C-alpha positions in Angstrom: -62.0 -23.3 24.0 -62.8 -19.4 23.5 -65.3 -18.6 21.3 -66.6 -15.0 19.6 -70.2 -16.1 19.8 -71.1 -14.7 16.3 -71.5 -15.7 12.8 -69.2 -12.1 12.3 -65.5 -13.8 11.0 -64.0 -9.9 11.9 -64.4 -10.4 15.8 -62.0 -14.3 14.9 -59.5 -11.0 14.0 -59.5 -9.4 16.8 -58.2 -13.5 18.9 -56.1 -13.7 15.9 -54.6 -10.4 17.1 -53.9 -11.4 20.3 -53.1 -14.7 20.1 -49.5 -14.0 22.1 -51.4 -12.7 24.7 -50.3 -13.9 27.7 -49.4 -13.1 31.7 -46.0 -14.6 30.8 -44.7 -11.8 29.1 -47.3 -8.9 30.1 -44.7 -7.1 32.7 -46.7 -6.1 35.6 -45.2 -3.1 37.0 -47.9 -1.4 39.6 -50.3 -4.0 39.0 -49.6 -6.7 40.5 -52.8 -7.3 43.1 -54.5 -7.0 40.1 -52.6 -10.0 37.4 -53.1 -12.1 40.6 -57.0 -11.7 41.1 -57.2 -11.8 37.2 -55.3 -15.6 37.5 -57.4 -16.4 40.7 -60.8 -15.9 38.6 -59.6 -18.6 36.3 -60.0 -21.0 39.3 -62.6 -22.9 41.7 -61.6 -19.4 44.2 -62.3 -16.2 42.0 -64.1 -13.4 41.9 -67.2 -14.1 39.5 -67.4 -10.3 38.5 -64.3 -8.1 37.6 -64.2 -4.7 36.1 -60.8 -3.5 34.7 -60.2 0.3 33.6 -57.4 2.2 32.3 -56.6 4.6 28.8 -56.3 3.1 26.1 -53.4 1.0 25.1 -52.2 0.7 28.6 -52.5 -3.3 28.1 -56.3 -4.2 28.5 -57.5 -6.1 26.0 -53.9 -7.6 26.4 -54.9 -8.7 30.1 -58.8 -10.0 28.9 -57.2 -12.6 25.8 -54.1 -13.8 29.0 -57.6 -14.8 30.9 -59.2 -16.7 28.5 -55.8 -18.6 27.0 -55.1 -19.5 30.8 -58.9 -20.2 31.8 -58.8 -22.7 28.8 -55.5 -24.4 30.0 -57.6 -25.1 32.6 -60.5 -26.3 30.5 -62.9 -23.4 31.5 -64.7 -22.3 28.3 -64.5 -18.5 28.1 -66.3 -15.9 25.4 -64.9 -12.5 24.3 -67.6 -10.0 23.2 -65.4 -6.7 21.9 -68.3 -4.1 22.5 -66.1 -1.4 20.3 -67.3 -4.2 17.0 -70.0 -3.1 15.7 -70.7 -6.3 14.1 -71.1 -7.1 17.9 -74.8 -5.8 19.2 -77.4 -6.6 22.1 -79.2 -9.3 20.7 -75.3 -11.5 20.4 -75.1 -11.2 23.7 -78.4 -13.5 24.3 -76.6 -16.6 22.6 -73.5 -15.5 25.2 -73.7 -18.5 27.3 -74.1 -17.2 31.0 -71.9 -20.7 32.8 -68.7 -19.2 30.7 -66.1 -16.8 31.9 -67.5 -14.1 30.0 -65.3 -11.3 28.5 -66.6 -8.1 27.0 -63.7 -5.2 26.0 -64.5 -2.2 25.8 -68.2 -1.7 28.2 -68.2 1.7 28.0 -68.7 1.9 24.3 -72.8 1.4 25.3 -73.1 3.2 28.0 -76.0 5.9 26.5 -77.5 3.4 24.6 -80.6 1.9 26.2 -80.9 -1.4 24.6 -77.9 -2.0 25.0 -77.8 -1.1 28.2 -80.6 -3.6 29.2 -78.6 -6.3 27.0 -75.6 -6.0 29.5 -78.0 -5.7 32.2 -79.6 -8.6 31.6 -76.8 -11.2 30.7 -75.3 -9.9 33.9 -78.5 -11.9 35.6 -78.2 -14.8 33.1 -73.7 -14.8 33.6 -75.1 -14.3 38.0 -78.0 -17.3 37.9 -75.8 -19.7 35.9 -72.9 -19.3 38.2 -70.2 -17.9 35.0 -67.8 -15.4 35.7 -67.7 -11.6 34.3 -64.5 -10.1 33.0 -65.0 -7.0 31.8 -63.1 -3.2 30.6 -63.5 0.0 29.9 -62.3 3.4 30.2 -63.8 4.7 33.5 -65.5 2.7 36.3 -68.7 2.2 36.7 -70.0 5.5 38.4 -68.0 7.3 35.7 -68.3 5.3 32.3 -71.8 7.4 31.2 -74.1 4.8 32.1 -77.6 5.4 32.4 -79.1 2.6 33.9 -78.8 2.7 37.3 -79.5 -1.2 37.9 -76.7 -1.6 35.7 -73.7 0.8 37.2 -74.2 -1.1 40.7 -74.3 -4.7 39.3 -70.6 -3.2 37.5 -70.4 -1.9 40.6 -70.8 -5.2 42.6 -67.1 -7.0 42.2 -63.4 -6.2 42.4 -62.9 -3.0 40.4 -59.3 -3.0 39.4 -57.8 -0.2 37.7 -54.8 -1.0 35.3 -51.8 1.8 36.0 -49.7 2.5 33.3 -45.6 1.8 32.8 -43.4 4.1 34.0 -40.3 4.7 31.8 -38.1 2.0 34.1 -41.1 -0.4 33.6 -41.7 0.0 30.0 -38.0 -0.3 28.8 -38.1 -4.0 31.0 -41.3 -4.9 29.8 -39.4 -4.1 26.1 -37.1 -5.9 26.9 -38.7 -8.9 28.1 -40.9 -9.1 24.7 -37.6 -8.3 22.8 -35.8 -11.3 24.0 -38.8 -13.8 24.0 -38.8 -13.0 20.6 -35.3 -13.7 20.1 -34.5 -10.5 19.0 -30.8 -8.2 19.7 -31.6 -4.9 21.3 -30.1 -2.5 23.1 -31.7 -0.3 26.1 -30.1 2.9 24.5 -32.4 1.9 21.5 -35.3 1.0 23.4 -35.0 5.3 24.7 -34.7 5.8 21.7 -37.5 4.6 20.6 -39.4 5.3 23.6 -37.9 9.3 22.8 -40.4 9.4 19.8 -43.9 7.2 20.6 -46.2 7.8 23.1 -47.1 5.6 25.9 -49.3 3.9 24.5 -47.7 -0.2 24.2 -50.2 -2.1 21.9 -48.8 0.4 19.4 -45.2 0.2 21.0 -44.8 -3.2 21.0 -46.4 -2.9 17.6 -43.3 -1.8 16.4 -41.1 -3.6 18.3 -43.1 -6.6 15.9 -42.1 -4.0 12.5 -38.5 -3.9 13.9 -38.4 -7.8 14.3 -39.5 -8.7 10.7 -37.8 -5.5 9.3 -33.9 -7.1 10.8 -35.1 -10.5 9.9 -35.6 -9.6 6.8 -32.4 -7.3 5.2 -30.2 -9.2 8.0 -29.3 -6.1 9.7 -28.6 -5.9 13.9 -31.4 -3.0 15.5 -28.9 0.6 15.9 -30.6 4.0 16.2 -30.1 4.5 13.1 -31.9 1.0 11.4 -34.3 2.4 14.2 -34.5 6.2 12.7 -34.5 4.8 9.1 -37.3 2.6 9.8 -39.4 5.4 11.1 -38.8 8.2 8.4 -40.2 5.1 5.9 -43.2 4.9 7.7 -43.6 8.3 7.7 -42.9 8.4 4.2 -45.7 5.4 3.8 -48.6 7.3 2.3 -52.0 6.7 4.6 
């Protein structure tokens, strides 16, 4: 079972937000080698350390949860630590089972803090000696993430390192079509193109809007058309912050 290794209920909410993340609903695009490496990590032949980096919204957390879910199906326990969450402390890392698949999200956010960097280094050493595995996500590769502890940079660089390539427009359209199909939502390509022309390429935000469209379409019993999308976007803009 995936564990948050914490008493804080807020971390459980992070998992709930990704409860549908899987490799099946991730459009691979130019990331085929990366996806295969993560899937292999849940078996006996996978890498012991994998470091995944890319811009916000590219799908790093999705892939982390997809890996955890596949490992769980194979009866391999895993733990998840979102380092962007202020409730996750250096002391909490001491409670992580180093024999598991340990997933650290947004590890770069702990750079520059000597106590946290030492905690990360100590966790790495425990995982190494216990035979566990470590999956890390970050914004930049290890040497560019701002870590002051050189031994930590060395350890994070010791395994597989993959950039997560953002989807181009064609791939994004395919990814949206796949997500809509899995939700049973009928949307034309023209509607998706209109949506993409008015949003960033942040996949998390775009898929979130798709979820909102699905709910609104069901609630109002309306087809998903460009005028309907225009109304929803206008409605969102008019809502008070």
